[in-house]
C-alpha positions in Angstrom: 3.1 19.4 -9.6 0.0 19.8 -11.7 -2.2 22.8 -11.7 -4.8 23.2 -8.9 -8.1 21.5 -9.1 -11.2 23.6 -9.8 -9.7 25.8 -12.5 -10.4 26.1 -16.2 -11.3 23.4 -18.6 -7.7 23.5 -19.7 -6.6 22.7 -16.2 -9.0 19.8 -15.8 -7.8 18.3 -19.1 -4.2 18.8 -18.0 -4.8 16.7 -14.9 -6.5 14.0 -17.0 -3.7 14.1 -19.5 -1.1 13.5 -16.8 -3.2 10.6 -15.5 -3.3 9.1 -19.0 0.5 9.5 -19.4 1.1 7.7 -16.2 -1.2 4.9 -17.1 0.6 4.5 -20.4 3.9 4.0 -18.7 2.2 1.8 -16.1 0.8 -0.4 -18.9 4.3 -1.1 -20.2 5.5 -2.0 -16.6 2.5 -4.1 -16.0 3.1 -6.1 -19.2 6.8 -6.6 -18.2 5.8 -7.8 -14.7 3.2 -10.2 -16.2 5.8 -11.7 -18.6 8.2 -12.0 -15.7 5.6 -13.7 -13.5 4.7 -16.2 -16.2 8.3 -17.0 -17.0 9.2 -17.4 -13.3 6.2 -19.7 -12.7 7.2 -21.9 -15.7 11.0 -22.3 -15.2 11.2 -23.5 -11.6 9.4 -24.4 -8.4 10.2 -21.3 -6.4 7.4 -19.0 -7.5 4.7 -20.4 -5.2 7.0 -20.9 -2.3 8.3 -17.3 -2.4 4.8 -15.7 -2.5 3.5 -18.0 0.2 6.3 -17.2 2.6 4.9 -15.6 5.8 5.8 -12.1 7.1 4.9 -10.7 10.5 4.7 -7.0 11.2 4.3 -5.7 14.7 4.9 -7.2 18.2 3.0 -9.8 20.0 -0.8 -9.3 20.1 -0.3 -6.1 18.1 1.1 -7.9 15.1 -0.3 -9.1 11.7 0.9 -12.2 9.9 0.2 -12.7 6.2 2.0 -14.3 3.3 3.8 -12.1 0.9 1.0 -12.3 -1.7 -1.6 -11.2 0.8 0.6 -8.3 2.0 0.6 -7.1 -1.6 -3.1 -7.8 -2.2 -4.4 -6.6 1.1 -1.7 -4.1 1.9 0.0 -2.4 -1.0 -3.1 -2.6 -3.2 -4.8 -0.3 -0.7 -2.6 2.5 -2.2 -3.8 1.6 -5.7 -7.4 1.8 -4.7 -6.8 5.0 -2.7 -5.4 6.6 -5.9 -8.4 5.2 -7.9 -10.7 6.8 -5.4 -8.9 10.1 -5.7 -9.4 10.0 -9.5 -13.0 9.1 -9.0 -13.5 12.0 -6.6 -11.8 14.4 -8.9 -13.9 13.3 -11.9 -17.1 13.5 -10.0 -16.5 17.0 -8.6 -14.5 18.9 -11.2 -13.9 16.4 -14.1 -15.6 14.6 -16.9 -18.3 13.3 -14.6 -19.1 16.7 -13.0 -21.2 17.7 -16.1 -24.1 15.3 -15.7 -25.3 15.7 -19.3 -21.9 15.0 -20.7 -21.4 12.1 -18.3 -24.5 10.2 -19.1 -23.2 8.4 -22.2 -19.9 7.1 -20.7 -21.5 6.4 -17.3 -24.4 4.3 -18.7 -22.0 2.7 -21.2 -19.8 1.6 -18.4 -22.8 0.1 -16.6 -23.6 -1.8 -19.7 -20.1 -3.0 -19.8 -20.4 -4.4 -16.3 -23.9 -5.9 -16.5 -23.7 -7.8 -19.7 -20.3 -9.6 -19.0 -21.7 -10.6 -15.6 -24.9 -11.9 -17.2 -23.0 -13.9 -19.8 -20.7 -15.3 -17.1 -23.7 -16.4 -15.0 -25.6 -17.9 -17.9 -22.6 -20.1 -18.8 -21.6 -21.2 -15.3 -25.1 -21.8 -14.0 -25.9 -23.9 -17.1 -22.7 -25.8 -17.5 -20.6 -25.3 -14.3 -20.4 -26.9 -11.0 -21.1 -25.7 -7.4 -19.3 -22.4 -6.7 -18.3 -21.6 -10.3 -20.8 -18.7 -10.5 -19.0 -16.9 -7.6 -16.6 -15.4 -10.1 -19.4 -13.5 -11.9 -17.6 -10.1 -11.4 -14.3 -11.2 -13.0 -15.1 -10.2 -16.6 -16.9 -7.0 -15.4 -13.6 -5.1 -14.8 -11.5 -3.0 -17.2 -7.7 -2.5 -16.6 -7.1 1.2 -17.0 -3.3 0.9 -17.4 -3.5 -1.7 -20.2 -6.5 -0.1 -21.9 -5.2 3.4 -21.9 -1.7 2.1 -22.8 -3.2 0.3 -25.8 -4.8 3.5 -27.1 -1.5 5.4 -26.6 0.2 2.8 -28.9 -2.6 3.4 -31.4 -2.6 7.2 -31.0 -1.8 7.9 -34.7 -5.1 6.2 -35.6 -7.5 7.5 -32.9 -8.7 11.1 -32.0 -7.5 12.4 -28.6 -11.1 12.7 -27.3 -11.4 8.9 -27.6 -8.8 8.5 -24.9 -10.8 10.6 -22.5 -14.0 8.8 -23.4 -12.3 5.5 -22.6 -10.8 6.9 -19.4 -14.2 8.0 -18.2 -15.7 4.6 -19.0 -12.9 2.9 -17.1 -13.2 5.2 -14.1 -16.9 4.5 -13.7 -16.1 0.8 -14.2 -13.7 1.1 -11.3 -16.4 2.7 -9.1 -18.7 -0.3 -9.8 -15.9 -2.8 -9.3 -15.1 -1.3 -5.9 -18.8 -1.4 -4.9 -18.9 -5.1 -6.0 -15.9 -6.0 -3.9 -17.3 -4.3 -0.9 -20.8 -5.8 -1.2 -20.2 -9.3 -2.6 -16.7 -10.3 -1.7 -16.7 -9.6 2.0 -17.5 -12.2 4.6 -17.6 -12.9 8.3 -18.4 -9.3 9.2 -17.3 -8.1 12.6 -19.6 -5.3 14.0 -16.9 -4.2 16.5 -14.2 -3.8 13.9 -16.6 -2.1 11.4 -17.5 0.3 14.2 -13.8 1.0 14.7 -13.3 1.7 11.0 -16.3 4.0 11.1 -14.8 5.9 14.0 -11.6 6.3 12.1 -13.4 7.6 9.1 -15.4 10.0 11.2 -12.2 11.2 12.8 -10.7 12.0 9.4 -13.9 13.9 8.5 -13.8 15.8 11.8 -10.1 16.7 11.2 -11.0 18.1 7.8 -13.8 20.2 9.3 -11.5 21.5 12.0 -9.0 22.6 9.3 -6.1 20.2 10.1 -3.9 20.7 7.0 -0.7 18.5 7.3 -1.2 15.4 5.3 1.1 13.5 7.7 -1.5 14.0 10.5 -4.0 11.8 8.6 -1.6 8.9 7.9 -1.9 7.2 11.3 -5.7 7.4 11.2 -5.7 6.0 7.7 -3.5 3.1 8.8 -5.9 2.5 11.8 -8.8 2.4 9.3 -7.0 -0.1 7.2 -6.3 -2.4 10.2 -10.0 -2.2 11.2 -11.1 -3.0 7.7 -8.7 -5.9 7.5 -10.1 -7.4 10.7 -13.8 -6.5 10.0 -14.4 -8.9 7.1 -14.8 -6.1 4.6 -11.9 -6.4 2.1 -9.0 -4.2 3.4 -8.7 -2.3 0.1 -12.0 -0.6 0.8 -10.1 1.4 3.5 -8.2 3.0 0.7 -11.3 3.8 -1.2 -13.2 5.4 1.7 -10.3 7.5 2.8 -9.7 8.6 -0.8 -13.3 9.7 -1.2 -13.0 11.8 1.9 -10.1 13.8 0.4 -11.3 17.3 -0.7 -11.4 17.7 -4.4 -11.3 21.5 -4.3 -8.4 23.5 -3.0 -8.3 24.1 0.8 -6.7 27.4 1.7 -5.3 27.6 -1.8 -3.8 24.1 -1.6 -5.0 21.4 -4.0 -4.6 18.4 -1.6 -6.2 15.8 -3.8 -4.2 16.7 -6.8 -1.0 16.8 -4.7 -1.7 13.3 -3.4 -2.5 12.0 -6.8 0.6 13.6 -8.3 2.8 12.0 -5.7 1.2 8.6 -5.3 0.0 7.7 -8.8 3.5 7.2 -10.2 4.2 5.0 -7.1 1.2 2.8 -7.5 1.4 2.5 -11.3 5.2 2.1 -11.3 5.6 -0.2 -8.3 2.4 -1.5 -6.6 0.5 -2.7 -9.7 3.6 -4.4 -11.3 4.3 -6.1 -7.9 0.7 -7.2 -7.8 1.1 -8.7 -11.3 4.4 -10.4 -10.3 2.7 -12.0 -7.3 -0.6 -13.0 -9.0 0.0 -13.5 -12.7 2.3 -16.4 -12.4 0.7 -19.5 -14.0 2.4 -22.8 -14.6 1.1 -23.7 -18.1 1.3 -27.3 -19.3 -0.8 -29.7 -21.3 -2.9 -30.8 -18.3 -3.6 -27.3 -17.2 -4.6 -26.2 -20.7 -6.9 -29.3 -21.0 -8.5 -28.4 -17.7 -9.0 -24.8 -18.8 -10.4 -25.8 -22.2 -13.1 -27.9 -20.5 -13.8 -25.4 -17.8 -17.0 -23.4 -18.0 -15.3 -20.7 -15.9 -12.6 -20.1 -18.5 -15.1 -19.8 -21.4 -17.4 -17.6 -19.3 -14.6 -15.2 -18.6 -13.5 -15.1 -22.2 -17.0 -14.6 -23.4 -17.7 -11.9 -20.8 -14.6 -9.9 -21.6 -14.7 -10.3 -25.4 -18.5 -10.3 -26.2 -19.9 -8.8 -23.0 -17.7 -5.7 -22.9 -17.9 -5.1 -26.7 -21.7 -5.3 -26.9 -22.4 -3.9 -23.4 -20.4 -0.7 -23.8 -20.7 0.0 -27.5 -24.4 -1.1 -27.7 -25.4 1.1 -24.8 -23.4 4.2 -25.9 -24.6 4.0 -29.5 -28.2 3.4 -28.5 -28.1 6.5 -26.2 -26.6 8.6 -29.0 -29.3 7.4 -31.5 -32.0 8.2 -28.9 -30.4 11.6 -28.4 -30.1 11.0 -24.7 -26.5 11.9 -25.0 -24.0 13.1 -27.6 -20.6 11.9 -28.8 -17.6 14.2 -29.5 -17.7 15.4 -33.1 -14.5 13.5 -34.1 -15.7 10.2 -32.8 -17.4 7.7 -35.1 -19.5 4.7 -34.3 -16.6 2.3 -35.2 -14.4 4.2 -32.7 -16.9 3.3 -30.1 -16.8 -0.4 -31.1 -13.0 -0.1 -30.9 -12.7 1.3 -27.4 -15.4 -1.1 -26.2 -13.2 -4.0 -27.4 -10.2 -2.5 -25.7 -12.2 -2.2 -22.5 -12.3 -6.0 -22.5 -8.7 -5.9 -21.3 -9.6 -6.8 -17.7 -6.4 -7.6 -16.0 -5.5 -6.1 -12.6 -9.0 -5.9 -11.0 -10.1 -9.1 -12.8 -7.2 -11.0 -11.2 -7.9 -9.3 -7.9 -11.5 -10.5 -7.9 -10.3 -14.0 -9.0 -8.3 -14.3 -5.8 -11.4 -13.3 -3.8 -13.9 -15.5 -5.7 -12.1 -18.8 -5.6 -10.1 -20.7 -2.9 -9.3 -23.8 -4.9 -5.9 -23.2 -6.7 -7.0 -25.1 -9.7 -10.1 -22.9 -10.1 -7.9 -19.8 -9.7 -5.6 -21.1 -12.4 -8.3 -21.7 -15.0 -9.9 -18.3 -14.2 -6.5 -16.6 -14.7 -6.1 -18.3 -18.0 -9.5 -17.0 -19.0 -8.5 -13.5 -18.0 -5.3 -13.7 -20.1 -7.1 -15.2 -23.1 -10.0 -12.8 -23.0 -7.8 -9.8 -22.5 -5.5 -10.7 -25.4 -8.4 -11.4 -27.7 -10.1 -8.1 -26.7 -6.8 -6.2 -27.4 -6.5 -7.8 -30.8 -10.1 -7.0 -31.8 -9.8 -3.4 -30.6 -6.5 -2.9 -32.4 -8.0 -4.3 -35.7 -11.0 -2.0 -35.5 -9.2 1.2 -34.6 -6.3 0.7 -37.0 -8.8 -0.3 -39.7 -10.8 2.9 -39.4 -7.7 5.0 -39.0 -6.2 3.7 -42.2 -9.5 4.3 -44.0 -9.5 8.0 -43.3 -7.1 10.7 -44.4 -7.4 12.4 -41.0 -7.9 9.6 -38.5 -10.9 10.1 -36.2 -12.2 13.2 -38.1 -15.4 12.9 -40.1 
């Protein structure tokens, strides 16, 4: 188990380093699952039928029926967003984002990397697209932490260590914004009674914390009840994981680092199983000449590619470098301007959350497919550009990343 939260700077960096290491492994597994999904979808007809098969859990009226894809997207992914919320809570209370002066640069950089891709997407789809195309405006706004951090790990000989933490901070803030977007813009048919039930569940968790209830197992049934209420309320079910995660204490309670314990136990599970399963269930795309032709002529495809490649690059790097020039914030001594352009490009790898939002934004399978192809193409291009920049600056210096 990692060291308790709330200790020295060394302890905080240790927790962040463990998170980075897990994400690096997760990036490899995510890539393998993506390749498997694409291969499966293109060698037979079973891919769609397997993931559309229905599964019922429960008995009678107290049962829930979903297809396998939705059990993963609405069920297992709750754990993923729960762990993301734990990381967000830790960063806000005792991590990189706790120091408001140090946090201003990556935080505003992340907002720039969300706003500009969304604006580019909307400008293209509203100008050239059809009805409903603009609904996917948030697809290029997301950064995939596992792939992005994994990419920097592969390039570690060319980049300074502080660059990984800078990218991680940008990605964490990006996740905060993405979660808020999902809750506010991709929820529909809200049910006041179920929302009230979810609120009661969350209040119960808060009251249990105040009363000093310590066993983690005692909170599990309440958490499941909150998930069911969210699922039925019209707010996307994964928000249950976020809200419960944010209620977890970031500082030790009676000497026990609950948040760090949960993160230590669940993060390997989510990054090693849940996210690869999500990719396996969602990344499958039958690619043929007709599909490529549709994607090439679709404003949605190009809007996603432009958002991820151009929007992320300029939105993040432009904002961070402008803040540094205006002395509103500072960059680590070992980080150069070209490093910022490099990680901004890498942040254009928008995979897991981008695919997640794609499923929420579009109902037409053809629209989903062209959007997926845009995510794949934009992410690959961003990775290539980021690699070229970071390797180029690394090779041009005797001591990579040090001025």
